[in-house]
N, C-alpha and C positions, 0 to 999 in steps of 0.2 A: 670539813677540814683539808679533804684531799681536793676537793673542788675549787677552794680557795688557795693553793698553794699551784692547779693548773691554770685560774685565772691570773696569780703573779706573775707565773712562767711565758705566757701568752703577752702580758700588756710589757713585762721586760723583753720578748724578743721584737716587740713592736716600737721599743726606745732603741733598741739597737741598731746602726745604720748597717744596710747589707753588706758584705765583704766585695772590696772591690772588683773582685771576678765575677759576680753575680752583676751588674751594673754594664750594661751596653758600652764596649769599648772604645777609646777614641783612637783616633788615624794617623798616621804624621807620613805623609809620601813624600820623598825626595827622588826625585826622577832628572838627572843628568842628559847632557845631550854630546852627542858623541866620545860616552867614556868607555874607552876599551879596555876589557880584563889586565892588559897589562899596565895599566894605572893603580890598581889596588893597591898595590905593593910599597908605594908612595902614599895611603892615606891610612896613618895609624888607628884615625878613630872610627873607621870602615872597619879593620882586622879587627877592632874590640869588639864592635858587632858581632862580626863572625863565631868571633869567641863564646861571647856572651849568647846568640842565638842558633839561628840556621841561616843557611846558604844553600842555592840551588848551584848543582853542579855542569847542569842542561837548562839552560835557560837561554830561551835564544829570541829575538827579535821576527815577527812573521814580513816582516818589510822593512828595511836595511836603509830606510830613509825617512828622515826626520817627521815628515807631516801623516805619513801613512801609516807610521810605527805609534807616532802619538793618538790617531783615530782609534787604533784597534785598542790602546790601553783604556782608553776611554768608556768607547761601546762596549768591548768583549769580541770584538766580530773582525772577521778577515778583510784583507782587504777588498776582497771580489764582493763583499757583501756590503762596505761601506763604500763603496765607490772611490776611495780613497788611493791611488797608487803613485801618486807623485805629489809636489810640494803646490803644483799650479794648477788653473783648470786646463783644459775641459775635464780632466782624471784624477785631480788632487784639490789640495789647498782649501782655506777654512770657507772662501764662498762655496765650494759644494759642498762640505760638509755643514754650513748651518742650513742645505735645504732642508736636510733630514734629521740627520743624526745625531745632532746634539739633543733633539729632544729625549733621549735614553741613554743616559751615561751612569756611571758609578756615581754622582754630584745629585745627577737628579732624584736615583734613588734611598741616596739618606738623607737626601733634604727632606722629601716624602717620609722618612721615619723621625722627624724630626731631629736628625744633626744639623747644627752648623756648618756648613762648608767655604772652606777658601781657597781661592786659587790665585797665586801668586808667581809671576815670572814669564814664562813664554808659554805660548796656549798652542796654537797651529798658525805655520807658515800661513800668510797672507791676513792674517787678523793686526787689525789698524788700531792703537785708541783713539784716533779721531773720529771715528765713526762713532765710538760711545754706546756701542752697542756691548752688553754684558747677556751671556746665553742663559740657559734656564739651570738652577740650579744649583746657582751659587749665593750664597750670602754675602761674603766679602771678595771683590775678585781686584784687583792689582797686579795688571798685564801687560806688558810692555809690546812694540810691535816688531819691526827688525833690528832688535838690540842687542846684534851678537858684539860689537865692539864695547858693551860693559859700560859705558860712558855716553854722553851727548843722548838720551834717548826720554823719551814718554811715558810716563806711566798713566792709566786712564784707572781711578777708585774709587770705587763705590764700596760704602760700609753700610754694615746696618741701620735702618732709620729712612725717613723721607727726601732727605738730600740727593739730588741727582747726581749721576758720576762726575768726576772732576778731572779733570788732565794736570799730573804734577809733572813738573818738568826738572830733568836733573842733568848735569854738566859733566864736570872735569875734576870737581874737586873728590879726593881719596875715599871720602861718605859718601861719595854719590855711586862706587862701583856695585852694580847691581846683586851681583851674592847675597854683598852684604845689606843690601837696601829689602830685598825680600827677608832674609834672615830676621834683619830686624821686628819687619812687619810680622811677620810669621809668629815670633814669640809675643809681641802685642795680641796676635789674633789669640792664641794659646793663652794668656794669660787672662782674659775676656771670656773666653768660652767658660774655663774652669769656675770662675767667679757667677757665670750663668747657670752651672750646674748640669746644664746639656752637655751629650758626645757632644765631639766633633770631628770634621774631616779638614785636616790642612793639606794641600797640595804644593809643592816647591819644585819650581821648575827653573834652574839657572841654566844660562847660555853656554857654558863652560862645561866642558873645552874646546867648543866648536870652532872651527877657525872664526877669527884670524886668532883664536886659544890668548885672549888676555887676561892677564893673572890681576890680582890685586896688587895697587902699589906695593905693599910692604915682602911681597913676595918675590917680586921682578929677581932681585938676586939670589938666592935659592938654587941649591941644586947645581953649581955652575958645571960639572962635570959628566951631567948626565947625558946618554947618550940614547938612542932608540935601540931596543934589543936589537940583537947580532943571532935570532933563531934559525931553524933549518931554512926557512923560507926566506930570507932576507935576502934580495937582488938573487932569488935562487933562478935559473931560467927553466923556463916551462919544459915539461917532459911531455914524450908522443902523446898524443889524446888532449892535451889541455887547448881549451878553448881560443881563437883565432883573434880574439880581440887582446887578450894581454898582449904587454910590450915583449919583445925579443930583445931587445938591446940591451946590455946590462947599465946599471946606474951610474949616471956621473958623478966625479968627485963631487961639482957641483949639488947636483942633488941628493946625493947623500950628506953633506953637510946642512943644505937647507932641513933635511928630512932631521935630522938630529936636533938643530937649532928649533922645530916647531917643536917636535917632543919634548923639548928641554922646557919648552913654554907652557905644553900640557901639563907637564908636571907641576909645574907651580900653580895653574888656573886651578888644578883642581883641591888647591891645600883651601883654599876660602871653602868648597864647598862639604871639605873633610872636617873645616873648623865647625860650620853650621848645624851639620851633625852633632859634632860632639855638646855643644852648646843648648843645641835644643833638646837632646836628652838629659843635661843637668838641669836646664829648665823644669823638665817634668820631672825630676827627683824631688827639688825643691817646693813645687807646687801639690807634691805628693800624688801623682798620678800616675806616675812611671808603672807601676804595676797593672792599671789598665790600661794602658796605651800601647799600641802596634807602632815602631816604626820600620818604614820599609822605606830600603835602598836600590833603585837601579838605573838602568840606560835606556836611551832609546832605540839606540842600534850600536853596533860594535865601529872600529874602524881600523884599517890597513895604514902602516907608514914604513914601503920597502919591501913589503912582501909581495911576493912572487914579481919582480922587477917593479911596481907599480908604487908612484908616491904619494901624498897622504889623500885618502877618501873613502869612499865606502860602497854600497848599494851592489856586493857580489852576493853569491850562495853561500861561499864560505865560513867557515866557524870564528873565523878575524872579525867579521863582518856582521855575523847573526849572534853569536856567542856573547852574551851581557852577563855583567850581572847581576843575582838577585839577594838583598841578604836583608832578613828579618830579625828583631828581635820583638819581645812581646809577651801575653801571659798567656801560659802554657807553651813555650816556645822552647823548649830544651837547650842549653847552650854545646856550644862546638859541632852541631851536627851537621852533616852535608849530605843535602840530598840530590839523589843521581837521578831521581825521575825525571823524565822529559818533560819541561813546562817550558810556557810561551807569553809571550806578553797579551796574547789573547787572555790569557789566566786571571789577570789582576783586578778586571771590576769583579766577575764573580767570586773571589777573595774577597776581595775587602765588602761586595753585601753580604758572602756568608758570614765572616766574621761580626758583623752588624748586625745577625739576625734579618735580613733581608732577603727574601726571594727573588732570584735572577729572572728579568724575561726572559718569557718564549727562544725570543729571536738571539739570545745570548747564546755565542757559539764555544766559549773559552770553558775549563772547567775550574772550580773553587780549589787551590793549594791549600786551606785550611785542613781538610784531615791529613793531610802529609805534615803540615807545620806542627798540628797537634798530637801525632803521631795516633792516630784513629784507624780503624782498620780501614782499609780500601777493596773493593773487591776485584776492580780490573781499571788499568792506564793506560792513555795512551800508548802506542810504540814510534807515531809517526804524527810529525805537526809541517803543516804547509806554512810553504815561503812561498811569495808572489815579489814581482818586478815587473815595472814598466820601462820600457826603454831610457836612456839618461835625458835628465832636461834638457831641452833645446834654447830656453831663453837666458840668457848669459846673467840675469839680473838674479836666477835662482841660486839663494847661497849655497846650494850642493851641486851647481854643476860645476861639472868634472871635466878636463882634458883626456884627449888619449893616452897620457903619460899616469894619470889618477886612473885611469881605466874607465869606460864606458859600456859598461852591459847591455846586451839588446835584451827585449823582454825576454822573461823568461820563468818558471814556475817551476818548484822544487821540493822534494818530500825531505825533512831531517828526521832521519830514523835516530833510534837510539846510539846506535854506534855502526852508522851509514850514513851516506849524501847524495841521493838523487836528483838531476838535474836537467831539463827538457825546454829547449829554447822554443820559444814561437815559430821560427824559423824552422821550417825542417828539414833544411836546407847544412844546417849546424849540429853537428852529434852532440849526441846526450852524453852526460858524464855521470860514473857512479863511483865512489870512495868507500870503503869499507875502514873505521876508524880503529881496528884491535891492529893490523898488519899496516896501516896509511894514516897515524895521526893528523897530520899534515895536508891530508886531502891535497895528492899532488898524483897519484897514478890510477887516473880513468882505467876502469878497470870495465867499461863499456863494451868495449868490441870483442870481451872475454865471456860475457854473461850466453850462457842459451836462450834460445829465443823466446821461452815460455816464463823463464824471469821477467825479459826484457817486457813482455805485453804484459804480465803482471803487475808492475812498477809505473807502465806509463795506465794499466786501468786507474790503479791505484789512484794516481796522481790525478785524473778527468775528474773522479769519483768528488776527490775534497775541493777539485777548483770550482767544485758546481752545489758543494753541499750549502745549507741552510741553518741557523738551528739545532735541534739538540742531534740532528743529522751529521754535523761535523763530528757530535763526538761518540757517536756510536762509529763513522768511517775511518777516522785516526787510531781505534783500535788494531785496525784490521781485519782480513775475512775471519 
């Protein structure tokens, strides 16, 4: 009798589907372009994600420029390891990345583990749909080239099956707005993946709010009174010790008016991204897979608009350029948590792999954020991350080329600590910078001249070690001595 009961219970267990948390989770990753922290206040669906999930207080881009940051996100490696420092060759762009780095990304890892994967929107600067090239790791591919206007662009579309990639032309109809197009295709991919029964990874990369800050037609007249934030750094004169490449003259009334106009367009342009996130999450609930899906929202880099008398741009080492949103909802993530551990864009690849139960390759330099998200014990964590930059783009065709007023920072490397920033320029004639956030949260007072020689040497030595690190050594060195 007992044997029969045991057998019956065993058969019943086999007949009951495994709970959702026991299955490999799905991952939906939305990566915005140039979305700075000050725009989150205008994104109610992102704020809802923050209330229902976890957000990172100190999440930074290790290179405040589109292509280098995206290369580090895909590979989990710093710029000095990927060789991607700028948007164009010889030290950046898709052409350089495709020679070696795209053979190993979070897409190749998860696809090898049985995931359906999709990349939609913006890939890397220099990618051209006309090449008809689909990088390894992607089951589906819906990618544009230089589509910053969000209208009048081509998509290279490759789905599952034997058909070759097809070029799809989009014009100027409201339905052609790029953020909406990839949102629709993303929802279709999710529906097909759920029907297939396989776990999926979907990366959606809209071009907004990158210049020219094109909003969806339905949002063009919204937020009529919004102006750029007038924080302590807005039009602030450089203090003693500030780098010599910062503008010294105050912003003119015309420059301020343009900053306000462009900021308003940025606010308008992120509405479609916010709506995309809401629609995706609603679909996951409707399909019954929300409790087994992580939704991740982030930006490739920050943006300045009037801070330090700079007009619109990025590429600097300060928090307004490198500190960006990272919000995660999903199984095991407690709502309303703000994680204060220092995190970086190189951490996204190992995080996705860890959540999917995939071992990261040895050459990955970032850390998995999964233990922080799931509140698992963490024995040690970094106290610094590396930030790298090669001098400004010299080609006017680069969509991120900046003039002197927007800022043309020369080559530098920096250490972003938990509560400090150290910047060292490659030109030894330029004085380093050191800011302590506890007394100077806006990074205005350069303390380098006051530091004892021993601390200066220690900072320089630590930076040199991280600039030369590779693989697991980076995770040893970022914890300090």
